[in-house]
C-alpha positions as a Python dict, from the first residue, in 0.01 Angstrom:
ca = {
    (1, 'M'): (0, 0, 0),
    (2, 'S'): (239, 161, -246),
    (3, 'V'): (528, 42, -462),
    (4, 'R'): (870, 177, -370),
    (5, 'R'): (1071, 22, -654),
    (6, 'V'): (1078, -256, -909),
    (7, 'V'): (1406, -437, -976),
    (8, 'P'): (1476, -691, -1251),
    (9, 'N'): (1669, -995, -1124),
    (10, 'V'): (1916, -1120, -1384),
    (11, 'R'): (2047, -1473, -1348),
    (12, 'S'): (2422, -1450, -1393),
    (13, 'E'): (2738, -1652, -1347),
    (14, 'A'): (2937, -1340, -1448),
    (15, 'V'): (2860, -1097, -1166),
    (16, 'G'): (3199, -922, -1177),
    (17, 'E'): (3177, -874, -1550),
    (18, 'S'): (2820, -745, -1515),
    (19, 'R'): (2934, -493, -1251),
    (20, 'E'): (3199, -366, -1491),
    (21, 'F'): (2966, -354, -1793),
    (22, 'Y'): (2678, -175, -1617),
    (23, 'G'): (2934, 55, -1455),
    (24, 'L'): (2999, 183, -1807),
    (25, 'L'): (2633, 291, -1810),
    (26, 'G'): (2664, 473, -1478),
    (27, 'F'): (2545, 206, -1232),
    (28, 'E'): (2723, 161, -898),
    (29, 'E'): (2717, -131, -655),
    (30, 'V'): (2483, -72, -361),
    (31, 'M'): (2460, -427, -220),
    (32, 'D'): (2659, -749, -244),
    (33, 'H'): (2568, -1054, -36),
    (34, 'G'): (2786, -1287, -239),
    (35, 'W'): (2489, -1463, -400),
    (36, 'I'): (2307, -1142, -503),
    (37, 'M'): (2455, -809, -609),
    (38, 'T'): (2253, -495, -678),
    (39, 'L'): (2360, -195, -883),
    (40, 'A'): (2184, 142, -878),
    (41, 'S'): (2198, 475, -1057),
    (42, 'P'): (2355, 740, -831),
    (43, 'S'): (2125, 1007, -976),
    (44, 'S'): (1811, 793, -947),
    (45, 'P'): (1868, 541, -664),
    (46, 'T'): (1548, 344, -726),
    (47, 'S'): (1670, 262, -1079),
    (48, 'Q'): (1831, -73, -998),
    (49, 'I'): (1927, -410, -1139),
    (50, 'S'): (2021, -722, -942),
    (51, 'F'): (2238, -1014, -1051),
    (52, 'M'): (2224, -1359, -889),
    (53, 'A'): (2329, -1711, -968),
    (54, 'E'): (2056, -1846, -740),
    (55, 'D'): (1845, -1730, -449),
    (56, 'R'): (2017, -1881, -146),
    (57, 'T'): (1719, -1847, 87),
    (58, 'A'): (1432, -1956, -141),
    (59, 'P'): (1351, -2256, -362),
    (60, 'V'): (1362, -2061, -693),
    (61, 'T'): (1531, -1754, -835),
    (62, 'P'): (1273, -1477, -884),
    (63, 'D'): (1245, -1292, -1214),
    (64, 'M'): (1184, -954, -1053),
    (65, 'S'): (1153, -790, -714),
    (66, 'V'): (883, -544, -611),
    (67, 'E'): (944, -351, -291),
    (68, 'V'): (623, -232, -124),
    (69, 'D'): (562, -26, 188),
    (70, 'D'): (336, -294, 343),
    (71, 'V'): (438, -648, 251),
    (72, 'D'): (178, -801, 484),
    (73, 'A'): (-104, -617, 304),
    (74, 'A'): (38, -729, -32),
    (75, 'Y'): (52, -1089, 91),
    (76, 'A'): (-309, -1073, 211),
    (77, 'A'): (-424, -932, -125),
    (78, 'V'): (-237, -1199, -321),
    (79, 'L'): (-371, -1479, -100),
    (80, 'E'): (-725, -1352, -143),
    (81, 'S'): (-682, -1344, -520),
    (82, 'G'): (-590, -1712, -530),
    (83, 'A'): (-254, -1652, -701),
    (84, 'E'): (13, -1920, -654),
    (85, 'I'): (243, -1852, -359),
    (86, 'V'): (584, -1993, -458),
    (87, 'H'): (767, -1903, -134),
    (88, 'P'): (580, -1819, 189),
    (89, 'L'): (589, -1488, 372),
    (90, 'Q'): (889, -1479, 604),
    (91, 'D'): (1157, -1261, 755),
    (92, 'E'): (1500, -1312, 599),
    (93, 'E'): (1824, -1284, 797),
    (94, 'W'): (1947, -1013, 561),
    (95, 'G'): (1683, -759, 663),
    (96, 'V'): (1375, -806, 446),
    (97, 'R'): (1029, -958, 489),
    (98, 'R'): (921, -1123, 165),
    (99, 'F'): (726, -1381, -29),
    (100, 'F'): (725, -1504, -389),
    (101, 'V'): (417, -1520, -609),
    (102, 'R'): (372, -1641, -968),
    (103, 'D'): (219, -1384, -1204),
    (104, 'P'): (-30, -1476, -1482),
    (105, 'N'): (261, -1510, -1729),
    (106, 'G'): (446, -1760, -1511),
    (107, 'Q'): (707, -1514, -1385),
    (108, 'V'): (810, -1539, -1021),
    (109, 'V'): (785, -1208, -835),
    (110, 'N'): (972, -1146, -510),
    (111, 'V'): (749, -909, -308),
    (112, 'L'): (942, -754, -23),
    (113, 'G'): (964, -486, 236),
    (114, 'H'): (1266, -381, 440),
    (115, 'R'): (1245, -432, 815),
}
């Protein structure tokens, strides 16, 4: 299993203003589902930041997202470790397979893979 990208998830009620501000730093919108918007660097597409008011398909808003090439293997490893699963492994209607796990510092990590 390998990591493809790590994205901070910023809770925001000012998504439009965030798009404008981070646009000043060279970020461009690459995804907008209404409840989550992601910006990326055109020169380094895996350099991303997401803004969301809430996660519409999970019980909590994650603090960060980690995209892996094999989400099922990541889930198995996390289960075996005994870490707290906050949101079970499932396929989302918007094209990802994911689960949430709490890290040792209490942060909620969205572990995902694109289908």
